[in-house]
Backbone as ProteinMPNN parsed JSONL, in Angstrom:
{"seq_chain_A": "MQARRALRRHWILTCGALATTAAGCSGPPAPDAVIEISNVQFSPMDATVPVGGTVEWQFDDGGLLHHVESPGAFDSGISGAGTYTHTFDHAGTFVYTCSIHPYMTGTVTVR", "coords_chain_A": {"N_chain_A": [[-13.468, -2.535, 3.869], [-14.301, -2.61, 0.686], [-15.826, -0.716, 0.367], [-14.216, 1.219, 0.506], [-12.796, 0.577, -2.254], [-14.803, 0.485, -3.85], [-15.662, 3.163, -3.932], [-13.052, 4.536, -4.876], [-12.879, 3.665, -7.072], [-15.187, 4.717, -8.075], [-14.699, 7.23, -8.165], [-12.48, 7.063, -9.753], [-13.88, 6.679, -11.857], [-15.755, 9.265, -12.457], [-13.304, 11.435, -12.602], [-12.378, 10.446, -14.79], [-14.426, 10.849, -16.433], [-15.154, 13.292, -16.26], [-12.554, 14.767, -16.883], [-12.514, 14.988, -19.766], [-13.793, 17.057, -20.322], [-12.922, 19.022, -18.691], [-9.817, 20.171, -17.8], [-7.276, 19.251, -15.391], [-8.526, 17.337, -13.612], [-7.444, 16.435, -11.168], [-5.617, 13.645, -8.432], [-4.817, 11.659, -6.141], [-1.573, 10.386, -7.026], [-1.648, 6.606, -8.045], [-0.45, 4.588, -6.214], [2.71, 2.622, -6.947], [2.825, -0.622, -6.648], [0.531, -2.775, -4.502], [0.043, -4.154, -1.57], [-1.978, -6.367, -0.203], [-2.751, -6.96, 3.03], [-4.769, -9.618, 4.706], [-5.89, -12.556, 6.064], [-3.789, -13.31, 7.423], [-1.3, -12.963, 6.116], [0.975, -11.405, 4.111], [0.227, -10.333, 0.886], [0.854, -9.666, -2.52], [4.023, -11.238, -1.377], [6.131, -10.037, -1.635], [7.297, -7.711, -3.558], [8.617, -4.7, -6.262], [9.683, -2.033, -7.371], [10.287, 1.162, -8.868], [13.277, 3.61, -8.019], [11.86, 6.456, -6.13], [9.402, 5.275, -6.148], [5.634, 4.294, -4.707], [4.834, 2.311, -2.481], [1.309, 0.918, -1.7], [0.124, -0.667, 1.761], [-2.386, -2.884, 2.08], [-4.93, -2.989, 4.594], [-6.99, -5.175, 5.469], [-8.343, -7.864, 7.256], [-10.143, -8.401, 9.09], [-10.46, -6.542, 10.995], [-8.321, -7.617, 12.161], [-5.689, -6.323, 14.111], [-2.261, -5.327, 12.546], [1.004, -4.658, 11.73], [3.158, -3.189, 9.501], [6.104, -3.439, 9.457], [10.207, -1.974, 8.741], [12.616, -2.101, 10.049], [14.123, 1.142, 10.778], [13.626, 2.043, 8.213], [10.637, 1.795, 7.989], [7.258, 2.444, 8.788], [4.639, 1.565, 9.838], [2.99, 1.591, 12.12], [0.752, 0.157, 14.699], [-2.356, -1.473, 13.111], [-5.91, -2.283, 12.338], [-6.506, -1.725, 10.154], [-7.844, -0.031, 7.313], [-4.982, 1.837, 5.991], [-1.543, 1.588, 4.625], [1.02, 4.224, 3.215], [3.877, 4.24, 1.736], [6.717, 5.716, -0.02], [9.392, 5.299, -1.586], [12.893, 6.204, -1.003], [15.214, 5.572, -2.243], [17.976, 3.132, -4.02], [17.163, -0.369, -3.035], [17.554, -3.311, -0.89], [14.39, -3.982, 0.931], [13.742, -5.308, 3.909], [10.201, -6.421, 5.377], [8.286, -6.946, 8.04], [5.722, -8.021, 10.69], [5.446, -7.235, 12.98], [3.128, -8.125, 15.37], [2.859, -10.562, 14.281], [5.649, -12.839, 13.56], [6.521, -14.569, 11.987], [5.058, -13.184, 9.406], [6.567, -11.954, 6.722], [7.94, -10.145, 4.161], [9.261, -8.425, 1.003], [10.578, -5.62, 0.028], [11.548, -4.796, -3.23], [13.646, -2.116, -4.769], [14.638, -0.124, -7.37]], "CA_chain_A": [[-12.431, -2.597, 2.974], [-15.169, -2.722, -0.062], [-16.42, 0.537, 0.352], [-12.995, 2.003, -0.019], [-12.265, 0.117, -3.17], [-15.762, 1.089, -4.393], [-15.082, 4.669, -3.974], [-12.116, 4.443, -5.238], [-13.561, 3.26, -8.62], [-16.212, 5.62, -8.406], [-13.164, 8.543, -8.682], [-11.332, 7.087, -10.998], [-14.876, 7.074, -13.338], [-15.811, 10.251, -12.635], [-12.755, 11.85, -12.861], [-12.236, 9.943, -16.433], [-15.129, 12.212, -17.094], [-14.628, 14.75, -15.613], [-11.282, 14.969, -17.914], [-12.626, 14.674, -21.028], [-14.611, 18.366, -20.677], [-12.146, 20.231, -17.697], [-8.406, 19.908, -17.375], [-7.056, 19.504, -13.901], [-8.478, 16.699, -12.991], [-5.81, 14.673, -10.08], [-5.839, 13.208, -7.34], [-2.991, 10.773, -5.43], [-1.198, 9.205, -7.656], [-1.674, 5.42, -8.036], [0.882, 2.987, -5.718], [3.341, 1.189, -8.095], [2.948, -1.695, -5.904], [-0.069, -3.073, -3.393], [-0.15, -5.501, -0.99], [-2.816, -6.843, 0.854], [-3.317, -8.101, 4.458], [-5.49, -10.346, 5.081], [-5.525, -14.275, 6.215], [-2.583, -13.379, 8.693], [-0.6, -12.86, 5.553], [0.744, -10.211, 3.396], [-0.206, -10.786, -0.471], [1.624, -10.681, -2.063], [4.579, -11.057, -0.125], [7.65, -9.467, -2.534], [7.452, -6.422, -4.49], [9.564, -4.361, -7.015], [9.253, -0.246, -7.569], [11.269, 1.922, -8.81], [13.306, 4.799, -6.702], [10.836, 7.067, -6.122], [7.728, 4.511, -6.141], [5.69, 4.034, -3.712], [3.874, 1.044, -1.809], [0.472, 0.777, -0.438], [-0.082, -1.982, 2.279], [-4.045, -2.451, 2.489], [-4.767, -3.819, 6.096], [-8.01, -5.594, 5.146], [-8.251, -8.406, 7.777], [-11.458, -8.462, 9.312], [-9.798, -5.655, 12.028], [-7.106, -8.295, 12.852], [-4.262, -5.523, 13.705], [-1.309, -5.735, 12.242], [2.065, -4.19, 12.058], [4.274, -3.587, 8.535], [7.87, -2.291, 9.926], [10.933, -2.518, 8.057], [13.442, -0.99, 11.253], [15.048, 2.194, 9.975], [13.281, 2.694, 6.946], [9.597, 2.625, 7.817], [6.669, 1.888, 10.226], [2.981, 1.59, 9.481], [1.961, 1.965, 13.208], [-0.659, -0.934, 14.729], [-3.656, -1.353, 12.89], [-6.526, -2.993, 12.335], [-8.015, -1.573, 8.856], [-7.075, 1.334, 6.568], [-3.569, 1.751, 4.213], [-0.826, 2.325, 5.263], [1.681, 4.25, 2.157], [5.486, 4.862, 1.778], [7.458, 5.759, -1.05], [10.9, 5.267, -1.56], [14.219, 7.158, -2.002], [16.59, 5.574, -2.753], [17.528, 2.077, -4.153], [17.648, -0.67, -1.865], [16.416, -4.07, -0.961], [13.944, -3.62, 2.139], [13.274, -6.441, 4.473], [9.477, -5.803, 6.433], [7.7, -7.458, 9.287], [4.381, -7.525, 10.945], [5.91, -7.178, 14.285], [2.634, -8.389, 15.999], [3.087, -11.965, 13.943], [6.387, -12.015, 12.803], [6.529, -15.282, 10.603], [4.536, -12.781, 8.096], [7.657, -11.398, 6.059], [8.205, -9.955, 2.618], [10.482, -7.593, 0.65], [10.252, -4.666, -1.047], [13.107, -4.359, -3.808], [13.608, -0.395, -4.906], [15.804, -0.183, -8.246]], "C_chain_A": [[-13.445, -2.272, 1.427], [-15.284, -1.512, -0.75], [-15.244, 1.293, -0.021], [-12.904, 2.076, -1.543], [-13.565, 0.688, -4.148], [-15.862, 2.883, -4.822], [-14.545, 5.065, -4.619], [-12.319, 4.43, -6.789], [-14.402, 3.845, -8.819], [-15.485, 6.843, -8.437], [-12.974, 8.263, -9.375], [-12.521, 7.433, -12.344], [-15.322, 8.483, -13.821], [-14.941, 11.685, -12.968], [-12.037, 11.856, -14.289], [-13.289, 10.8, -16.668], [-15.203, 13.201, -17.336], [-13.448, 15.33, -16.656], [-11.445, 15.174, -19.236], [-13.409, 16.297, -21.254], [-14.031, 19.512, -19.393], [-11.02, 19.661, -17.272], [-8.329, 20.36, -15.812], [-7.597, 18.487, -12.9], [-7.375, 15.852, -12.221], [-6.466, 14.678, -8.679], [-4.717, 12.198, -6.878], [-3.112, 10.259, -6.413], [-1.443, 7.673, -7.604], [-0.401, 5.007, -7.201], [1.76, 2.401, -6.984], [3.256, -0.326, -7.42], [2.027, -1.591, -4.552], [-0.137, -4.049, -2.954], [-1.094, -5.801, 0.285], [-2.641, -7.334, 1.941], [-4.34, -8.394, 4.394], [-4.978, -12.15, 5.159], [-3.924, -14.473, 7.326], [-1.457, -13.731, 7.618], [-0.414, -12.068, 4.518], [0.944, -10.584, 1.47], [-0.144, -9.688, -1.301], [3.087, -10.305, -1.149], [6.243, -10.078, -0.217], [6.895, -8.37, -3.641], [8.857, -5.519, -5.056], [9.121, -2.84, -7.528], [10.32, 0.211, -7.451], [12.23, 2.556, -8.034], [12.058, 5.781, -7.512], [9.296, 6.451, -5.844], [7.121, 4.388, -4.937], [4.754, 2.757, -3.384], [3.123, 1.135, -1.029], [0.514, -0.565, 0.506], [-1.451, -1.425, 2.566], [-4.705, -3.626, 3.583], [-6.309, -4.136, 5.988], [-8.197, -7.315, 5.622], [-9.171, -9.058, 9.24], [-10.774, -7.455, 11.0], [-9.065, -6.575, 13.006], [-6.225, -6.915, 13.054], [-3.256, -6.442, 13.477], [-0.246, -4.571, 12.111], [3.311, -3.82, 11.257], [5.423, -2.347, 9.375], [9.189, -2.664, 9.03], [12.312, -1.531, 9.037], [14.389, -0.418, 10.384], [14.969, 2.691, 8.972], [11.8, 2.611, 6.939], [8.798, 1.921, 8.885], [5.097, 2.277, 10.032], [2.194, 2.177, 10.79], [1.341, 0.226, 13.194], [-1.686, -0.133, 13.805], [-4.281, -2.321, 12.244], [-7.005, -2.871, 10.668], [-7.44, -0.614, 8.446], [-5.806, 1.081, 5.8], [-2.967, 1.967, 4.824], [0.668, 2.546, 3.779], [3.137, 4.622, 2.379], [6.239, 4.581, 0.504], [9.254, 5.923, -0.976], [11.891, 6.084, -2.416], [14.932, 7.248, -2.445], [16.364, 4.001, -3.325], [17.917, 1.654, -2.919], [16.719, -2.457, -1.786], [16.028, -4.222, 0.856], [12.91, -4.584, 2.583], [11.619, -6.058, 5.574], [8.924, -7.27, 6.924], [6.55, -7.504, 9.695], [5.312, -7.651, 12.638], [4.984, -8.431, 15.735], [2.665, -10.174, 15.631], [4.108, -12.032, 13.049], [6.874, -13.403, 12.213], [5.703, -14.419, 9.259], [5.635, -11.719, 7.736], [7.419, -10.881, 4.494], [9.449, -8.409, 2.297], [9.932, -6.674, -0.42], [11.943, -3.839, -2.042], [12.756, -3.378, -4.275], [15.165, -0.58, -5.596], [15.933, 1.015, -8.991]], "O_chain_A": [[-12.981, -1.209, 1.015], [-15.013, -1.225, -1.916], [-15.373, 2.063, -0.973], [-12.911, 3.143, -2.157], [-13.273, 1.313, -5.168], [-16.1, 3.477, -5.874], [-15.006, 6.004, -5.269], [-11.833, 5.274, -7.541], [-14.761, 3.713, -9.99], [-16.18, 7.65, -9.055], [-13.162, 9.075, -10.28], [-12.319, 8.086, -13.368], [-15.336, 8.894, -14.982], [-15.444, 12.72, -13.404], [-11.392, 12.758, -14.822], [-12.887, 11.773, -17.304], [-15.299, 13.905, -18.341], [-13.631, 16.435, -17.167], [-10.474, 15.555, -19.891], [-13.566, 16.663, -22.419], [-14.571, 20.598, -19.182], [-11.054, 18.738, -16.459], [-8.901, 21.257, -15.192], [-7.349, 18.545, -11.695], [-6.683, 14.906, -12.598], [-7.337, 15.319, -8.091], [-3.683, 12.151, -7.544], [-4.123, 9.745, -6.892], [-1.384, 7.518, -6.385], [0.695, 5.185, -7.732], [1.24, 1.744, -7.887], [3.871, -1.177, -8.062], [2.3, -0.799, -3.65], [-0.365, -5.028, -3.665], [-0.902, -5.498, 1.463], [-2.258, -8.499, 1.841], [-5.144, -7.544, 4.011], [-4.086, -12.753, 4.561], [-3.31, -15.452, 7.749], [-0.664, -14.622, 7.924], [-1.406, -11.839, 3.827], [1.97, -11.123, 1.054], [-0.882, -8.731, -1.068], [3.206, -9.324, -0.416], [7.051, -9.67, 0.618], [5.94, -8.605, -4.382], [9.941, -5.582, -4.476], [8.048, -2.735, -8.123], [11.174, 0.046, -6.58], [12.168, 2.012, -6.931], [11.586, 5.868, -8.646], [8.31, 7.062, -5.432], [7.871, 4.351, -3.961], [3.964, 2.353, -4.238], [3.414, 1.351, 0.147], [0.964, -1.572, -0.041], [-1.796, -0.324, 2.995], [-4.894, -4.823, 3.363], [-7.0, -3.245, 6.482], [-8.219, -8.139, 4.707], [-8.856, -9.899, 10.082], [-10.781, -8.084, 12.057], [-9.085, -6.478, 14.233], [-6.043, -6.334, 11.985], [-3.123, -7.619, 13.814], [-0.673, -3.455, 12.409], [4.412, -3.946, 11.793], [5.476, -1.154, 9.673], [9.158, -3.808, 8.576], [12.789, -0.466, 8.645], [15.162, -0.947, 9.586], [15.737, 3.548, 8.534], [11.309, 3.245, 6.005], [9.252, 1.099, 9.68], [4.65, 3.418, 10.149], [1.205, 2.91, 10.766], [1.376, -0.614, 12.295], [-1.892, 1.073, 13.672], [-3.657, -3.18, 11.622], [-7.687, -3.705, 10.074], [-6.479, -0.181, 9.081], [-5.695, 0.125, 5.032], [-3.332, 2.581, 5.826], [1.255, 1.559, 3.337], [3.424, 5.37, 3.314], [6.381, 3.454, 0.031], [9.995, 6.647, -0.311], [11.933, 6.469, -3.585], [15.504, 8.191, -2.992], [15.257, 3.462, -3.296], [18.515, 2.256, -2.027], [15.677, -2.76, -2.368], [16.821, -4.449, 1.77], [11.788, -4.792, 2.122], [11.867, -5.401, 6.585], [9.075, -8.366, 6.383], [5.892, -6.827, 8.905], [5.629, -8.793, 12.971], [5.519, -9.153, 16.576], [2.52, -10.992, 16.539], [3.965, -11.549, 11.926], [8.039, -13.23, 11.854], [5.719, -14.967, 8.156], [5.654, -10.667, 8.374], [6.582, -11.45, 3.793], [10.129, -7.716, 3.054], [9.161, -6.866, -1.36], [12.812, -3.004, -1.789], [11.535, -3.292, -4.41], [16.244, -0.9, -5.096], [16.863, 1.15, -9.787]]}, "name": "protein", "num_of_chains": 1, "seq": "MQARRALRRHWILTCGALATTAAGCSGPPAPDAVIEISNVQFSPMDATVPVGGTVEWQFDDGGLLHHVESPGAFDSGISGAGTYTHTFDHAGTFVYTCSIHPYMTGTVTVR"}
């Protein structure tokens, strides 16, 4: 996960430097909220984003498998590494859990 963060930091710095000399430096937009999965917990557990906002869950728990899911709304699939991103297209409160560790819960509020 540290390598991914370093690569992202490098891309941001490079893109910023190039933007002063070349137009059109673009990449994926930054998420509106980032939730880290580590130590068998979501951190932070709760997030608030605008309609059209994106949440990114980062699987950073030493390869331990997790599953981010809000039935009928989103489903990361089971993973032990990488990220899962979901963009919310309507307002509401979305309770999510890890089906592998049901005590891991959180909420995304979309306004």
